[in-house]
C-alpha positions, -999 to +999 in steps of 0.1 A: -580-407-653-544-414-646-533-407-610-504-385-621-527-364-643-554-359-617-527-350-591-510-324-613-542-308-627-556-276-612-590-281-627-596-243-628-620-247-657-642-270-636-639-248-606-650-218-626-680-239-639-689-245-602-685-208-594-709-199-622-734-227-616-738-219-578-732-181-581-702-181-557-690-145-551-654-137-560-646-118-528-617-114-504-608-143-482-629-147-451-646-174-430-679-161-443-667-167-479-656-203-470-691-209-454-707-197-486-687-221-506-695-250-482-732-243-483-733-243-521-709-273-523-732-293-500-758-293-528-737-322-542-752-352-523-730-378-507-737-409-527-718-440-537-739-450-567-715-433-591-685-451-574-702-485-576-708-480-613-673-467-619-658-497-602-680-520-622-667-506-655-630-505-644-626-532-618-589-540-626-579-503-624-604-481-606-607-445-620-609-415-597-639-392-603-624-358-609-642-324-606-655-324-642-672-358-636-689-344-605-702-313-622-715-332-652-731-360-632-748-335-609-762-315-638-773-346-657-783-371-630-782-351-597-753-372-584-725-360-561-698-383-548-681-400-519-658-383-494-626-387-513-639-373-546-658-345-529-629-335-507-606-335-537-629-312-556-633-289-526-595-286-523-593-275-559-618-248-552-599-237-521-567-236-541-584-215-568-592-188-541-557-192-527-568-207-493-542-228-475-556-263-470-543-298-463-559-332-467-568-351-435-576-387-429-601-399-402-610-431-385-646-442-385-665-473-371-659-488-405-621-487-400-590-465-398-584-439-425-618-445-441-629-409-441-613-377-454-617-340-450-597-308-453-579-286-428-581-249-435-552-228-421-565-193-418-553-163-398-535-183-372-564-207-368-571-242-380-605-253-392-621-286-404-639-285-437-659-317-443-679-319-476-685-357-472-703-351-439-721-321-454-708-297-428-717-262-440-694-241-418-657-242-409-652-259-375-623-246-354-600-275-345-570-260-328-591-253-297-625-264-284-651-254-310-685-241-303-714-261-316-721-254-352-746-272-374-752-295-344-716-307-348-685-300-326-649-311-323-633-322-291-595-327-285-586-361-272-559-373-247-537-385-276-516-355-288-531-338-319-561-362-321-596-348-322-631-364-323-661-351-342-695-355-325-730-346-336-753-332-310-790-339-308-816-338-280-789-333-254-769-362-265-735-363-283-729-390-309-693-401-318-688-399-356-651-401-363-616-392-349-587-377-368-551-367-364-546-330-371-517-338-394-515-330-431-516-360-454-495-361-486-511-364-520-496-399-524-511-410-491-544-395-500-546-413-533-535-446-517-565-446-495-588-433-522-577-463-543-583-487-513-618-472-507-632-489-538-630-523-520-641-513-485-672-528-469-690-495-473-690-502-511-712-533-505-744-513-501-761-482-514-757-451-493-768-414-499-773-383-479-780-346-485-786-315-465-803-283-477-828-257-465-855-283-466-838-305-441-816-337-440-820-370-458-800-402-452-806-435-470-787-468-466-801-497-485-838-499-474-834-476-444-844-439-447-840-411-422-857-378-431-857-346-409-875-316-422-900-290-410-927-308-430-920-344-422-898-366-400-893-403-406-869-429-395-871-466-404-872-492-432-892-488-464-909-514-485-909-497-519-883-504-545-851-485-537-849-469-572-884-453-566-874-440-531-841-426-544-858-409-573-884-394-551-860-380-525-828-374-544-842-369-580-817-395-594-831-414-623-845-448-615-827-464-644-793-453-630-801-467-595-812-500-611-778-502-630-760-495-597-779-524-581-768-548-608-733-535-606-733-539-568-740-576-571-713-581-597-688-561-576-695-581-545-687-614-561-657-601-578-644-587-545-649-621-530-629-638-557-600-613-552-600-619-514-615-586-502-638-585-472-674-590-482-707-595-462-712-630-448-743-635-469-724-634-502-721-669-515 
């Protein structure tokens, strides 16, 4: 989809489809209402399979996955999206309900401006909404936030910069930092376009959070946290079998993404993008 078209579209039809599909109440604005939306929205898994395949089919001119793509691919294949596509869809939902939100960019270990989220401006407060990180409640960011979902935000010494940590077993883990400054649509789309060639696109990555627990998969590493089972380590089975088992994504689609990943890696190398050292 052309950038100008996706920027100018409100995608209300797709948002209403989301509202019906996940039974979102049409109620007055409140933080509880936002939390309800976030919990339902987190049923879309974080995954880069769809992005790997999309890049492979449109290498010279990457196409942004819009809300209709996400809805259709979720219903047909149980796919979701990466942080840019998910955050963009969430902003359209927030717009539909007349919430005031802004795009934010964040720095991760993988590099500067490699993650994105939304800032919600509500009743003189500012809150972080992060669908890519599967956070299910608004996090207050204009003052020290209480721990929610084992996640909290801390202001840094640099003016208007904050860091998001996860909290587990008494330890806090640095995840990313961000400037609490609104990002223009043009800036957002610039980094979305760049994201197709980042190092994070050189491996398969998925995660999801629901009532059953949390799942994270990166190549042949799996982390599972649930009441029934906890596991952390490498697996020997074919990745398509593991993804199908835990994420219900068709094995054939995973296999296509594996083939596309190899082609994308070598094409990236030819174009001068950074690739893993083992790529020949």
